[in-house]
N, C-alpha and C positions, 0 to 999 in steps of 0.2 A: 711935670706935676699934674695931678688929676683933679678935676672939679667935682666928681661924684664918687663916694666911697665904693659903691657897688661896681662901678666900671673899673676903678683902680684895682679892686680885689680880683676882678676877672683877669687882669693882666699880670698878676703877681708871678705866675710861673715864668713869664717872659723876662721879668726883671731879675728873677733869682737865677743868675747865670753862675757858672763855675768861677770861683774866685771871689764872688760876692754873694754867698749863699743867704746872707741875712738881708731882710728888707725892713727899713725903718719907716715909721709914719708919725705924723703930727697933725692935729686939727687946728686950722687957722681960725682967726677971730670971726671970719665970715661964714664959718661952718663947713668949709671945704676941707677934705683930707688931702694931705700931700704924702707921697711915697717916694722912696729913693732906695737904690741898691748900692749907692756909694756911701762910704763912711761919712756920717753927717758932721757938720761943724757946729750945729746947734743941738740942743737936747731933743732927741726923738725917741719914741718907744719902738722897740723891736716888735715886728709882727710875728706872732707864734707860727712856727712851721706847720703845725696841725691845722691852723686856720687857713693858711695858704693852700695846703693840700686839699682840705675839704672843699674850699671854694673852687679849685681847679677841677675837682671831680664832677661838680654840678654847675657849670658856668651858665646854663640856660636860665637859672633863676635870676641872675643878675642881668642877663641880656634882656629877659622879658621886662624887668623893672625899668631898665635903662631906655628901652624903646618907647616908653610912655613919655619920656622927657626929651632926650637928645638922641638923634639918630645917626650922628657922624662921630667917628673917633679919628683924631689926628695924632701923628707921631713925628718925632725928629730925634736925631742922634747928635749929642753935643760933642765938642772937640775932646772932652775928657773921657769919652766912651760911655757916658750915661745916656740911656734912652728915656725920653720924656713922652708922656701920653696925656691927652686931654680930650674931654667931651664938650668943652666950651670953645667958642670961636677963638683961636689962638692969636696972640700978638707976637710979632717977631718974624724972623726969617727961617726958611728951610723946613717949615711944617708941610707935611703931606697927609692926604687922607689915608688912613689905615684900613677902615672898612665902614660900611653903612649898614644900619639896621632898619628894616622896613616896618610898616605899620601892620597891625593885625596878625594874620597868619605868617606874614613875612618876617616877623620878629622871632618866630619859634625856631629852635634848633631841634630837628627831628631825631628820632632814635631813642636813646635812653632818657630823653627829656620829657617824653609823654607822661602826663599825669596818670593815664590808664593806658599802658602799652598793649600791643596785640599779644594775645595768648594762644590763639588757634594756630596750630602748626600742621594740621592735617591737609593732605592733598585735596580732600573733598571740598575744602573751602573755596577753591578756585571755580567751582561749578554750582555752588549753592544758589547763586544769584543770576544764573544764565537767562532765565525767563525775563527778569527785570531789565537786564542789560539789553536784551533783544527788544523788549517793548519800548524802552526809552528811545531807541533808534527810530522806531515807527512814529513816536510822538514828536521827538525833538531833532531828529536827523543827525545826531552825534554818532560818529563811527564807533562800533562796539570795541574796536581795538584801542581807541583813545580812552573810552570809559574804563576799560580794563587796566590800562597803563596808569590812569589817575588813581583808581582804587588801590592798585598794588603799591603805588608810591605813598599814598595818603595813609592807608590803614592796614595794608597787607591782608585785605579781605576779612578783617575782623570788625564787625559792626559796633563793638563796644569801646573803641579807642577814643580817648580824649587827649588832645595835644596840650602842651604847655601854654599855647595861646588861646585855648578854649574852643578849638574846632572839634566837631563831634561826628562820630559815626563813620560809615564806609568811605564817604567822599569828603569827610572832614569839613562840614559846613559850619561856618560861624553862626551863632544864634540869630543875628540880625539878617544874615543872608537866607537862612532857612525860612524865617518868617516871610521874607519878601518873595520867596519862591513857592509859598503856599504849603510848606511842610508843617504839619501839626504834630507829628511824632518823629523826631529826628532819629530815634533808635529803631524805627521800622525800616528794614533794609530797602524795601521798595520805595517808600517815600524819600529816603535819603538819596537813592540813586536817581530817582526822577527829579528831585530838587537840584541835585548837582548837575544833571544833564540840562535842565532848564536854564540854570545859571550859565553854563557853557554856551548854550544857544544865545542867551542874551548878550554875552561878550562877543560871540561871533558876529552877531548883527551889528555890534558897535565897531568892531575892528576889521572885519573882512570886507574888502572893497575890490576884489578881483572879479571882473565881469565874467559871467558864465557864457561860454560860447555855445549858442544854439543855432538852429536852422533859420538863416535869413535875417534874424533880428538881434543877433549877438546875445541871445538868452533872454530877451524881453525885459531887460533891466534887472535880472537876478544877479546875485553875487555869490562867489565861492571864496574859500580861504586859500591863499598861497601859504607856503611853508613859513615865511616871515610873519604872516598874519596869524597863523596858528601859534607861533611863539608868543605873540602878543596876547592871544586868548589865554594861554596857559599862565603867562606872567600875571595877567589880570585876575585869574582865578586864585593865584597865591598872594599877590601883593595889593590887589584892588585895581580897578580900571583907571582910577585917578592917577596912580603912580605910573602906569604905562603911558598915559597921555602927558604927564609931567615930563618924563624923560624921553618921550617920543620913541618908545620901544621898550626893550628889556631893561627894567630898573637896575641900578648898580648895587642892589642888595645881595650880599653873598648867599644868604639862604634862598632867595628867589632864584638866583642863577643856578644853584645846585639843584633845586627842585625842578626847574624847567628842563634842565639837561637830563635828569633821571627820567622824567615822564616822556620826554621826546625820544630817548633811546629805546625805552620800553614800547612806546607806540609804534616805532618803525619796525621793531622785531615782531610785535603782535600782528601788524598789518601785513608784513611780508609772509609770516607763517600762515595766516589765514588764507592769503592768496595761493600759497604753495599747496596747502592741504586741499583746497577746493579745485585745483587745476588738474589733478590726475587721480586715477583710482589708486587705492592703497591696499596693500596686503596687511594681514593681521600683525605680522612681526614689525612692519614699518610703523604702524600706529603705536605699538607698544614701545618701540624705541623713541618715538617722538614724545610720548607721554613722560618718559623718564628725563628727557632733556628739557622739554618745555612744558612744565606742569600747568601753566595758565592757558595753554592752547585748547582748541576744541577736541584734541586727540583723545584724552582720557575717556570722554563719553563715547566716542566712536569705537575706541578700543574695547570698552566694556561691552558694547552692543555686538562687537565682532567675536566676543568670547575671549579676548586677551586678558591677561593678568599682569599687572605691572609690579 
């Protein structure tokens, strides 16, 4: 049984299994809604199929609302085959955590859940912000490959994206974060990139504690980021630094884990490609081939300068 109607509706497709296509509901005296896919012994109202379908098509609306109240969902299977779900601390045996929903950006389910999704699909978008991405590295020392991975994951290089959690622009800054980073116009690509890079630098200073090896003095007390610490930085960017400290690493939020994995894989590809491109001279046909395979790489600009056409 469920303690909140919107969380219950979110799980209706899971309850509507073959053989029990109908889901029944009733509202208890305390205001909570109960749902079941087993033929009820008491009077319950059938949930319209269209309502269940409509809810399953846009679950992010309920996830977003739920994250403001309860962040953990529990489940258990009864001996009679009925699955129970609750977002209230359960009483009884055999309950296990189904998933956790994080705060802020971590509560958002990306993709078609964006309030304003990305619309720009041109290859040119990958290089419209090259100067800003290069400049942020000079100011905040965040690798360009990491910034590109974040932008690709967050907004697909469209500066007008708005997420279901309220994150804005290229690097999907939450309004409070944007203000704290000195961003006065979140829709300005340069300000958004600079604000996101500054926030990543702030998180790096908080989580990166690997000593920099220097000459004679072990780096003079400076620190760099290990891979594990970079994971913490990315998790903090998505779920907030408090969540990272609370769980002593990557929080158990499904959305955050998916986000960090996506950014990390893109970052490694971008970094490897940048090193590869800069390590050897390239023929025009090499650059054109790389352009078609890796549209976010530096190759399109080089290819254009070399007279290539992709």
